[in-house]
N, C-alpha and C positions, 0 to 999 in steps of 0.2 A: 748493390746490384751483384748478383752471383756470377762469377766467371765460369765459363765452360772450359773444362779440361780437355786437352787434345792429346792424343797418343799417336805415335808413328808406328805403323806396321807395314811391312812390304812396300815402302815408298808411297803410302797413302795415309791420309789422316783418318784416325778412327775417332769419330765424334760420338759414337755410342758404344763404349767399351762393354764387353760381355756378351755380344751377339754371337750367333752361330757362324757368321762369316768373318769374324775378326781376323782370322789368319788367311783370308782369301784375297785374291786379286780380281779386279773387275773382268780381266781377260778370261777368267775361268767360266764366265757365264755368257749365255746367249745375249748379244746386244739388244735384240728385239725385246726379250723378256725384261732386261734392265730398264729399257725405255718405258715399257708398259708399266713396270713396277714403280718407277719414279712418278709417273703421272697419277697412278692410283694412290700411292702413299702420300701424295700432297694433301689428301683429305686430313691427314694427321699433323702435318707440318708445312710451313712455307719455305723451309730450308731444303734445297735440293740435295745437299750432302747427307742430311739426315734421312731424307726419303730414299736415297740410293742405298744407304746402309740397311734400312728396314727391308728394302726390296732384296738385297743380297742375302740377308738372313733368311727370308722366305724361300729364295731360290736355292739356298743350301739344303733346305728341307726337301724341296721338290723342284727340279730344273724347269718344269713346265707350270709352275705355280700360277702365273698370271694368265696363261692360256686356259688353264682349267677353271680359274676364277671367272673368266668371261663366259665360259660355257655354263657354269652354275647360275650366274646372274642373268643369263639370256632369257630364261623363262619368265 
């Protein structure tokens, strides 16, 4: 069984090293966007920590990523 490596950055665990938000803290992002992101990213993982890291990586690219995603998929 392969063990997952964990890294500590800014008082949080980095379970996906190499992402765009590795040096970010959750408080830098809109909590509503984070919540939406975790819910959406659960399509890819059952681990909420991983889903949050994926969401933060997307939000680093665009702070409104999940609001815009909803608009795109509304049609």
